[in-house]
C-alpha positions as CSV (number, residue, x, y, z in Angstrom):
1,X,-68.7,67.6,38.6
2,X,-71.5,69.4,40.5
3,X,-73.8,68.0,43.3
4,X,-77.3,67.7,43.3
5,X,-79.0,66.7,46.5
6,X,-77.5,63.3,47.4
7,X,-76.5,62.8,43.4
8,X,-73.6,63.7,41.6
9,X,-73.9,64.7,38.0
10,X,-71.4,63.6,35.8
11,X,-70.8,66.0,32.9
12,X,-68.6,64.0,30.4
13,X,-67.8,60.3,29.5
14,X,-64.2,60.4,30.7
15,X,-65.4,61.9,33.9
16,X,-67.8,58.9,34.2
17,X,-65.3,56.6,33.7
18,X,-62.9,58.5,36.3
19,X,-65.5,58.4,39.0
20,X,-66.4,54.7,38.4
21,X,-62.9,53.6,38.6
22,X,-62.6,55.2,42.1
23,X,-65.2,52.1,43.1
24,X,-67.1,54.3,45.3
25,X,-69.2,52.0,47.7
26,X,-72.5,53.4,46.8
27,X,-73.1,54.9,43.2
28,X,-75.1,57.8,43.0
29,X,-74.1,59.4,39.7
30,X,-76.1,61.2,37.2
31,X,-74.9,60.8,33.8
32,X,-76.7,62.2,30.3
33,X,-75.7,62.4,26.7
34,X,-73.1,64.7,26.3
35,X,-73.8,66.0,22.7
36,X,-70.6,64.9,21.3
37,X,-71.2,61.5,20.1
38,X,-74.3,60.1,18.5
39,X,-76.7,59.2,21.2
40,X,-76.7,55.4,20.4
41,X,-72.9,55.3,20.4
42,X,-72.9,57.2,23.7
43,X,-75.1,54.8,25.4
44,X,-72.8,51.7,24.0
45,X,-69.7,53.7,25.8
46,X,-71.8,54.2,28.8
47,X,-73.2,50.7,29.0
48,X,-69.5,49.4,28.4
49,X,-68.5,51.4,31.3
50,X,-71.1,49.8,33.6
51,X,-69.9,46.2,32.5
52,X,-66.5,47.1,34.0
53,X,-68.2,47.7,37.7
54,X,-69.7,45.7,40.1
55,X,-72.9,46.5,42.8
56,X,-74.1,49.1,40.0
57,X,-77.4,49.8,38.6
58,X,-78.0,51.6,35.2
59,X,-81.3,53.8,34.9
60,X,-82.0,54.6,31.2
61,X,-85.0,56.5,30.7
62,X,-87.0,55.7,27.5
63,X,-85.1,52.7,26.6
64,X,-86.9,53.0,23.1
65,X,-84.4,55.7,22.1
66,X,-81.7,53.2,22.4
67,X,-83.1,49.7,21.4
68,X,-86.4,48.3,19.8
69,X,-88.1,45.1,19.6
70,X,-85.7,43.8,16.9
71,X,-82.4,45.4,18.0
72,X,-80.4,45.0,21.2
73,X,-76.7,46.5,21.6
74,X,-74.3,43.5,22.4
75,X,-73.1,45.4,25.7
76,X,-76.6,46.0,27.1
77,X,-77.5,42.4,26.1
78,X,-74.5,41.4,28.2
79,X,-75.8,43.8,31.0
80,X,-79.1,42.0,31.0
81,X,-78.2,38.4,30.4
82,X,-75.3,38.3,32.7
83,X,-75.0,41.5,34.8
84,X,-76.6,39.8,38.0
85,X,-73.4,37.7,38.4
86,X,-71.3,40.9,38.9
87,X,-74.3,42.5,41.1
88,X,-75.5,44.9,37.8
89,X,-78.8,45.9,37.5
90,X,-81.0,47.6,35.0
91,X,-84.0,49.9,35.4
92,X,-85.5,51.6,32.5
93,X,-88.7,53.3,31.4
94,X,-90.8,53.2,28.3
95,X,-94.0,54.6,27.4
96,X,-95.1,51.3,26.3
97,X,-94.0,47.9,26.7
98,X,-93.6,47.1,23.0
99,X,-90.8,49.8,22.5
100,X,-88.9,47.4,25.1
101,X,-86.6,44.8,23.4
102,X,-88.1,41.4,24.3
103,X,-84.9,40.0,25.8
104,X,-85.0,42.9,28.4
105,X,-88.8,42.4,29.3
106,X,-88.3,38.5,29.6
107,X,-85.9,39.2,32.5
108,X,-87.8,41.8,34.2
109,X,-88.2,41.0,38.0
110,X,-90.6,44.1,38.5
111,X,-93.0,45.9,36.3
112,X,-94.7,49.3,37.3
113,X,-97.2,50.3,34.9
114,X,-99.4,53.5,34.9
115,X,-102.7,53.5,33.0
116,X,-102.7,51.5,29.7
117,X,-105.4,51.7,27.3
118,X,-104.0,50.1,24.0
119,X,-105.4,46.7,23.6
120,X,-101.9,45.3,22.7
121,X,-100.2,46.6,25.4
122,X,-102.7,45.6,27.8
123,X,-102.7,42.1,26.3
124,X,-98.7,42.0,26.9
125,X,-99.2,43.1,30.4
126,X,-101.9,40.3,31.1
127,X,-99.5,37.8,29.3
128,X,-96.8,38.6,32.1
129,X,-99.0,40.2,35.0
130,X,-101.8,38.0,34.9
131,X,-105.4,39.2,35.6
132,X,-104.3,42.4,37.7
133,X,-103.4,43.7,34.2
134,X,-107.4,44.3,33.8
135,X,-107.1,47.2,36.0
136,X,-104.8,49.2,34.0
137,X,-107.2,51.2,31.8
138,X,-108.9,52.1,35.0
139,X,-105.8,53.5,36.8
140,X,-106.5,57.2,37.7
141,X,-103.6,59.8,36.7
142,X,-100.5,58.9,38.9
143,X,-101.5,55.7,40.1
144,X,-99.5,52.6,38.9
145,X,-99.8,49.1,39.3
146,X,-96.5,47.5,40.9
147,X,-96.1,43.7,39.6
148,X,-93.4,41.3,40.8
149,X,-93.6,37.6,40.2
150,X,-94.6,37.3,44.1
151,X,-97.7,39.6,43.5
152,X,-99.0,42.9,42.8
153,X,-100.1,46.1,44.7
154,X,-101.5,49.2,43.4
155,X,-99.6,52.5,44.1
156,X,-100.8,56.1,44.5
157,X,-99.2,59.4,43.4
158,X,-97.0,59.6,46.5
159,X,-96.2,55.8,45.9
160,X,-98.2,54.8,49.0
161,X,-99.9,51.4,48.9
162,X,-103.7,51.5,47.9
163,X,-106.7,49.1,48.5
164,X,-107.4,47.6,45.1
165,X,-111.2,47.8,46.0
166,X,-110.7,51.4,45.3
167,X,-111.0,50.4,41.6
168,X,-113.7,48.6,39.4
169,X,-113.4,44.9,40.6
170,X,-111.8,42.3,38.6
171,X,-114.7,40.0,36.8
C-alpha cells in the first residue's frame, strides 16, 4: 500500500480484502484492475468484497466496461438493489446514459451530466430529469447539470453553483 493524499492505494485484490476486513470507520481506498484476472472477473470479485462490508461506497469509472444495457453481473445487481440496507452505495461514471444498465439507471438518486448532443441521450435524460435536460446541448465545457429528484442545479468548472440565466432559457 502507498498513501496518496488522504486515499490509500490498494495494489492487489488480497490486499483489498485484508483492508476491508479491518473495518476502518471511513473507507478511503483506491483499487484498480490488477492485470492478473480478466477485468470483468476482477470487477466481480471486488464487487463481492464490497458486498461483505457496511457503510462503503464503490466508485466505478466507465461502468460500461463491466456492464451493458442487457447484462448486469449478479453481485453488482445485489449491490444496486439491496446495498442500501447495509449502507452500501455506488457512484459510477459513463460517457453516455445508454451505456449504463437500466436497473442501475432506475435506482439513481443523483445524475450529473455534462454536455450531451446525441438526441437519444437527451431524450433519456429528459424522461428522467424533466425539461432541464434541454439545457444539456448548450452546456459549456466543464459545466454540468446536477439533478436529484428534489431539483436541479447548474455547476461550473470548480463545482460552484451557477445561475441558470447564464444559459439559453427553456422554452
